[in-house]
C-alpha positions in Angstrom: 120.7 101.4 104.8 121.5 104.8 103.5 124.7 106.5 104.4 124.1 109.7 106.4 126.3 112.7 105.6 126.2 115.9 107.4 126.6 119.4 105.9 127.9 122.7 107.0 125.7 125.7 107.6 126.4 126.9 104.1 124.9 123.6 102.8 121.6 124.6 104.2 121.5 128.0 102.6 119.6 126.7 99.7 116.5 124.5 99.9 116.7 121.2 101.8 115.7 119.2 98.6 118.4 120.9 96.6 121.0 120.1 99.2 119.8 116.5 99.4 119.9 116.0 95.6 123.4 117.5 95.3 124.8 115.3 98.1 127.1 112.5 97.0 125.4 109.2 96.7 121.9 110.6 96.0 122.3 110.7 92.2 119.6 108.1 91.7 116.9 110.4 93.1 115.0 113.0 91.1 113.4 116.1 92.4 109.8 115.7 93.7 107.6 118.6 92.8 106.7 120.8 95.8 103.0 120.7 95.1 103.1 116.9 95.3 104.7 117.0 98.7 102.3 119.7 100.0 99.2 117.6 98.9 98.6 115.6 102.1 96.7 113.0 100.2 99.9 111.9 98.6 101.5 111.4 102.0 98.7 109.2 103.5 100.1 106.7 105.9 103.6 108.0 106.0 103.1 109.5 109.4 103.1 105.9 110.7 106.4 105.2 109.0 108.4 108.3 110.1 109.2 109.5 113.6 108.8 113.3 114.1 106.8 113.2 110.9 105.5 116.8 111.1 108.9 118.3 111.8 110.6 116.2 109.1 108.1 117.4 106.6 108.7 121.0 107.7 112.4 120.5 107.2 111.9 119.1 103.7 109.7 122.1 102.7 112.0 124.6 104.5 109.3 125.5 107.0 111.1 124.3 110.2 111.3 126.9 113.0 114.8 128.3 113.4 114.5 127.9 117.2 114.7 124.1 117.1 116.9 123.5 114.1 120.2 123.4 116.1 119.0 120.9 118.7 117.2 118.5 116.4 119.0 119.0 113.1 120.9 115.7 113.2 118.0 113.4 114.1 115.6 115.3 111.9 117.9 115.0 108.9 117.7 111.2 109.2 113.9 111.3 109.4 113.7 113.8 106.6 115.8 111.5 104.4 113.5 108.6 105.1 110.4 110.7 104.5 111.7 112.1 101.2 112.6 108.6 100.1 109.2 107.2 100.8 107.6 110.2 99.0 110.0 109.7 96.1 108.8 106.1 95.7 105.2 107.4 95.3 106.2 110.3 93.1 108.1 108.3 90.4 105.1 106.3 89.5 103.1 109.4 88.6 103.2 110.8 85.1 105.5 113.7 85.9 107.7 111.5 88.1 108.1 108.9 85.3 109.1 111.6 82.8 111.8 112.8 85.2 113.2 109.3 85.7 113.0 108.7 82.0 115.3 111.6 81.5 117.8 110.1 83.9 117.4 106.7 82.3 118.2 108.1 78.9 121.4 109.6 80.3 122.3 106.2 81.9 122.5 107.9 85.3 121.8 104.5 86.9 124.5 102.7 85.0 124.5 100.0 82.3 123.9 96.2 82.4 127.2 94.3 82.9 126.0 91.4 80.9 127.8 91.3 77.5 124.8 90.3 75.4 122.7 93.2 76.8 125.0 95.6 74.9 125.2 98.3 77.6 121.5 98.4 78.2 120.7 101.3 80.7 119.5 100.1 84.1 116.7 101.3 86.3 116.7 101.4 90.2 114.4 98.8 91.8 113.3 97.9 95.3 112.9 94.2 96.3 110.3 95.3 98.9 108.2 98.4 99.5 109.0 98.4 103.2 112.0 100.5 104.5 115.0 99.1 106.3 114.7 95.7 104.7 116.6 95.6 101.3 119.0 98.0 99.6 118.3 99.3 96.1 119.1 97.0 93.1 119.3 97.8 89.4 117.0 96.2 86.8 117.9 95.4 83.2 114.9 95.4 80.9 116.7 93.3 78.3 117.8 90.3 80.4 115.2 91.0 83.1 117.7 90.4 85.8 118.8 92.5 88.7 122.2 93.7 89.8 123.8 95.5 92.7 125.1 99.0 92.2 128.9 99.3 91.7 129.2 102.2 94.1 128.9 101.5 97.9 127.2 104.9 98.3 124.5 103.8 95.9 124.4 100.3 97.3 123.5 101.6 100.7 120.3 103.4 99.5 117.1 101.8 100.8 115.3 100.0 98.0 111.9 101.2 99.4 112.8 104.7 98.1 112.2 103.3 94.5 109.7 100.5 95.3 108.9 97.3 93.5 106.7 98.8 90.8 108.5 101.7 89.2 111.0 100.0 86.9 108.4 97.8 85.3 105.8 100.5 85.1 108.3 102.6 83.3 108.8 100.0 80.6 105.1 99.5 80.0 104.2 103.2 80.0 106.7 104.1 77.4 105.7 101.2 75.1 108.5 98.7 75.4 110.6 96.8 78.0 113.6 98.9 76.9 111.9 102.0 78.2 112.3 103.8 74.8 109.4 106.2 74.3 107.3 105.8 71.1 105.6 108.9 69.8 106.4 110.9 73.0 104.8 108.3 75.3 101.3 108.3 74.0 98.4 108.0 76.5 100.5 107.6 79.6 97.7 107.2 82.1 95.8 104.9 79.7 98.8 102.7 79.6 99.0 102.7 83.3 95.4 101.5 83.5 96.1 98.7 81.0 99.1 97.7 82.9 97.1 97.2 86.1 94.4 95.3 84.2 97.1 93.0 82.6 98.5 92.4 86.1 95.1 91.5 87.5 94.4 89.0 84.7 97.6 87.2 85.5 97.1 87.1 89.3 95.0 84.0 89.4 97.3 82.2 87.0 100.3 83.2 89.2 98.6 81.8 92.3 98.0 78.5 90.4 101.6 78.5 89.2 102.8 79.0 92.8 100.6 76.2 94.0 101.8 73.7 91.4 105.4 74.9 92.0 105.1 74.2 95.7 103.9 70.7 95.0 106.7 70.0 92.7 109.2 71.5 95.1 108.1 69.0 97.8 108.8 66.1 95.4 112.3 67.1 94.4 115.3 65.1 95.9 119.1 65.0 95.5 120.5 67.0 92.5 117.0 67.7 91.3 116.2 69.5 94.5 119.3 71.6 94.2 118.6 72.5 90.6 115.0 73.6 91.5 116.2 75.8 94.4 117.7 78.6 92.3 116.1 82.0 92.9 114.5 83.9 90.0 113.5 87.5 90.0 109.8 88.0 89.1 108.8 91.5 87.9 105.5 92.8 89.5 103.5 96.0 89.3 101.5 96.9 92.5 102.1 93.3 93.6 100.7 91.7 90.5 103.0 89.7 88.2 103.0 90.9 84.6 101.0 88.6 82.3 103.4 88.4 79.4 106.4 88.0 81.7 104.5 85.3 83.6 104.0 83.4 80.4 107.7 83.6 79.6 108.6 82.5 83.1 106.2 79.5 82.9 108.1 78.4 79.7 111.4 78.9 81.5 110.2 76.8 84.4 108.9 74.1 82.1 112.4 73.9 80.5 114.0 73.7 84.0 111.5 71.1 85.1 112.4 69.0 82.0 116.1 69.2 83.0 115.2 68.3 86.6 113.4 65.2 85.3 116.5 64.2 83.4 118.5 64.6 86.5 116.1 62.4 88.4 116.3 59.7 85.8 120.1 59.9 85.8 120.1 59.5 89.6 117.8 56.5 89.5 120.0 54.9 86.7 123.2 55.5 88.6 121.8 54.0 91.8 120.7 50.9 89.8 
């Protein structure tokens, strides 16, 4: 999904990460600390996702043997981009990664919400899936809680897995508000993370019940009511769990939609009679 650009020999004179971050279209990424990359625990499982994993990692950390750089440079660049992107998704949900992304958010590096009533709310990058090669990156507005496509085609081609499904929502909770505005310097960041996960777990069973009831209602809808109920709605989740407060709001929204669907059903019955 990500555009691949090649560089001249001079481009590689600095570190690979510096070259990657300075390349056009990579403005959404932040720099991952080297000690995070070198800690193999943080990379668990990525060897199954990336071909030539060891060499790609050596390229990222500037340890690749000069003897094989020329013959494998092109293919390794592609794999190194994939590996860095997947590492990046893990990095930005750590305390230091969140802080770096907060700095970019405050500068509106990811753009602003196009919705008029959101009054130019800064956006955050978001993946619709944590699996690579499935969905491109989207932008999440914490005010209207909707998602948008990047304006630039360069940014629109970035794989959404490089940011993941959790980061944007974890950012808002960690910094104390959905608007991602830090209060008192962020407070107990890791304590907030623990509370977020606990909140998500509390809402999981309720979410399953809501999905079960929703599936039953969906089977009963016909005609215009079926079309009205088929609209997609983005559901914020952290580590796969739907946020409790958000789930309650969405249940209210769905109740209002179901009420309107009921009116449509009555209208259809009346018009047929």
